[in-house]
TIRODO-190389 format. One line per 3 residues: their letters; for each residue z, x, y of C-alpha. Coordinates in steps of 0.25 Angstrom, whole numbers, padded with zeros to 4 digits. Layout:
BEGIN
A> Z:X:Y; ...
//
This chain:
BEGIN
MPY> -0306:0021:-0537; -0312:0028:-0525; -0327:0028:-0522
WRL> -0334:0041:-0522; -0348:0047:-0522; -0347:0062:-0523
FYH> -0359:0070:-0529; -0358:0085:-0532; -0368:0095:-0537
IIW> -0361:0106:-0544; -0368:0119:-0548; -0362:0131:-0556
ATK> -0367:0143:-0564; -0365:0150:-0576; -0357:0163:-0576
DRR> -0365:0174:-0569; -0376:0163:-0569; -0381:0167:-0583
PLI> -0389:0157:-0591; -0378:0153:-0600; -0381:0138:-0601
DPA> -0389:0137:-0614; -0400:0126:-0615; -0395:0123:-0629
WEA> -0382:0118:-0624; -0385:0115:-0609; -0386:0100:-0611
DLH> -0372:0100:-0618; -0366:0107:-0607; -0372:0097:-0597
GYM> -0367:0086:-0605; -0353:0092:-0606; -0353:0094:-0591
RGK> -0356:0079:-0589; -0345:0075:-0598; -0335:0085:-0592
ATA> -0338:0080:-0578; -0337:0066:-0582; -0324:0068:-0589
LEC> -0319:0074:-0575; -0323:0061:-0568; -0336:0066:-0562
IVH> -0349:0058:-0562; -0360:0068:-0567; -0374:0066:-0561
AVG> -0381:0078:-0567; -0379:0091:-0574; -0389:0102:-0575
GMP> -0391:0116:-0574; -0398:0129:-0579; -0393:0140:-0589
DHM> -0385:0146:-0578; -0380:0135:-0570; -0375:0120:-0570
HIV> -0377:0109:-0560; -0369:0096:-0561; -0370:0084:-0551
VSI> -0357:0076:-0552; -0349:0066:-0544; -0334:0071:-0544
PPK> -0323:0061:-0540; -0316:0065:-0527; -0303:0066:-0534
LAV> -0308:0078:-0541; -0311:0092:-0535; -0325:0097:-0537
AMI> -0320:0111:-0540; -0311:0105:-0551; -0323:0098:-0558
VGK> -0332:0110:-0557; -0321:0119:-0563; -0319:0109:-0575
LKG> -0334:0107:-0577; -0336:0122:-0577; -0324:0126:-0586
ASS> -0326:0115:-0596; -0341:0117:-0597; -0339:0132:-0599
HYV> -0329:0130:-0610; -0338:0119:-0617; -0350:0129:-0617
NER> -0341:0141:-0622; -0335:0132:-0633; -0348:0126:-0638
FVA> -0360:0134:-0635; -0357:0149:-0632; -0348:0160:-0638
EDM> -0337:0168:-0632; -0336:0160:-0619; -0349:0165:-0614
FAW> -0352:0153:-0605; -0346:0153:-0591; -0348:0147:-0577
QNE> -0348:0154:-0564; -0335:0152:-0556; -0343:0146:-0544
YGV> -0350:0133:-0542; -0357:0125:-0532; -0355:0111:-0528
LSC> -0363:0102:-0518; -0360:0088:-0515; -0372:0078:-0513
SEN> -0375:0064:-0508; -0378:0053:-0517; -0392:0053:-0511
ALT> -0394:0067:-0516; -0388:0065:-0530; -0401:0061:-0537
KIV> -0408:0073:-0532; -0397:0083:-0536; -0395:0076:-0550
DYV> -0410:0078:-0551; -0409:0093:-0547; -0398:0095:-0557
TNQ> -0404:0088:-0569; -0417:0095:-0567; -0411:0109:-0565
KKH> -0421:0116:-0576; -0433:0110:-0569; -0428:0115:-0555
HLE> -0426:0129:-0560; -0439:0129:-0568; -0447:0124:-0555
QSL> -0438:0133:-0546; -0436:0120:-0538; -0421:0123:-0536
DVK> -0411:0119:-0525; -0408:0134:-0521; -0394:0130:-0515
LER> -0390:0123:-0528; -0395:0134:-0537; -0388:0146:-0530
I> -0374:0140:-0531
//
């Protein structure tokens, strides 16, 4: 097995950046994202977000394309939400996403940022580069 240390911070928004992620099922969505990413052979470091966007910090094996992982996470999670929580396929993600690689040294700071999304938004202590993606 090859040795690899790859860390990605991936961000994407809901369709039209509408607040579609309901706090009542947000934790279920985050758990689903963790499980799906793990099933895709990724290592999940953090999942977080706001009603209009999602952050996930993952290690993706080099044999897998980042775009493929993002596509599968977005597709499976929108299907999951529409099947379980909303009627008439009202939930969707935007087509676009942002992805940043990071060093192992920065991982703790990024995980903290993602884990504490609500606090950062409330206090307006946001990383503007990450939030406008």
